[in-house]
C-alpha positions, 0 to 999 in steps of 0.5 A: 500500500502506498505511504504517500499520496503525491499530486504532480502539477505540470504540462503532461500533454506536451510530451515534446517539452523537457518539463513534460518529459521529466514529469512523465518519467517522474510518474513512472519511476517513483516507487510504489510507496508513492501514489502519484496522480498528475494534474495537467495544467497544459490541457487544451493550451494548443497554440492554434487556440489563440489567446482566448482559447488558451485563457479558457483552457487555463481556467478550466484546468485551474477550476478542475484542480480545486475540486481534486482530492487533497493529497499528502504533497503537491509538486508543482512544475513551473517555468518563467513568464506566463507559466509561472503566473499560471502555476502560482494558482496551484501553489496558492490552492494547495498551501492556503486552501488545502494546507498541504505541503508544496514543492515548487520545481523551477525549470526554464532557460530564461528564469534568470531574466524573469527573476531579474525583473525588478518591478515591485509587482513582479518581485512581490508576486514571485516572493509571495509564490515562493513564500507559500512553498515548503521547498523550491527545487533548482536544477543546479547550484547556479540556478539556486543562486539565481533563485536565492534573491526570491527564496528563503535559503532554507527552502532551496534544494538542488535536484538536477534533470535526469535520464536513463543511461541504460537506454543508450549503448555507446559505439566508440571509435567512429571513423570518420568522426561524427558530430551530432546535433539533436534539438529544436531548430530554433534561434536559442539552440544556436542553429545559425552559429552551427550552420555558419561554423560548419560552412567554414570547416576545411573539408576533411572526413568530419561528418555532421548529422543534424536532427530536429524540426523548427523554424530554422529547418530550411537553413539546415536543409540548405546546408545539407544540400550544399555540403556532402559531409552534412546529413539532415535527418529532420524530425526523428523518433526517440529510437532514431535519436538514440541511435544517432547519438550512440553512433556519434563521437561528439554532441554539439549544442551551441545554445544561448540559454538553458536550464540543465539541457536534457539533450546534452545529458543524452549526448553524454549518455551516448558516450559523446564528447560535447561541444557546447556553450558556457551558459547557465548550469552547463559549466557545472557539468562540462569541463576540460575532461568532458569537451569544449566550452565556447561563448554563446553566439561565437562562430569562430570559437565554435569552429575552433572547437569543431576543428579541435575535436576532429584533430584528436579522435582519441582524446574525444573518445576518452571524453565520451567515456568520462561523460558516460560515467558522469551521467551514470553517477549524477544524472541517472533516474535512481539518483534523482528519485532518491533526492525527490523522495528526500524532499517529500520526506522533509516536507511531510515530517518523515525526516528532519526538515533541516536534513540536506537532500543527499548529493551523489559523490563526485565522478573520478576517472578510474 
């Protein structure tokens, strides 16, 4: 019999988003002692519905939440902007009306910009919402620092994103070396910079495989038509994505802003060296043993990293093996589930509220 009734609030129907994917896995992987129900706060929020349709869908989701059976703990996934203001309703109902412990889980690549809004109304609303929460989860130490100005330090805990490394079976030693990009083809992911850097590569045997869909897909398709070493796959299934990552030598993500990108963790689980940017939480995961960090929007630096990768395949393979170990020890679901359970115990009185959420041991190369 379940010992804890947990109600998780988040965008359950938007399965392509990082928050929805985390929520789905969270529901599946929590142990039987936790009875999990999900309240979908994104049901009906289709972009084609327009502002009125979105507003009506939001109101229906809010009204339905107030009628639910009261759980032991409410876990609210939120992000920046409008998503945060919508989520505040669920925090208010659970904390004030139901008098139940609330965990607020902050995602979003631009929450730092959102938190930097110094208008009195925005500051007051953020502090009120976080003040009603019993715990606030940040994705990394860096994001914890971002939230510290709005949240009591005693409430802040770090729980990273997670993946299942066992779903990935790395194939090391690709010859010729292969660099893979798998993400949405949008400005924020650094797609324009990637295209510009690949155009300037000095031939050679380096192969570039790009998968994903979005507004910048025509730019990538045009690159593939002009470059014999570029393969554009378009939208791919999860199985195709895993195979693409497993058979690559390096994973590239020249992003402008991120929380803790699941796509990057997937690339590392596939045994890849990584070429990415020094933004947000990424430098907490990637160092010189893992790959190459470059400034965002810097085509020259990105080109230099691609050339360095192609010139040192042996070094890249060692990086890939190191990255696989990092994911197994720090970002695998069993590790993250233990940390979530510690958070739930701390807010229900099943553990000393002052006890820290357990952190995994740092990775050391064998």
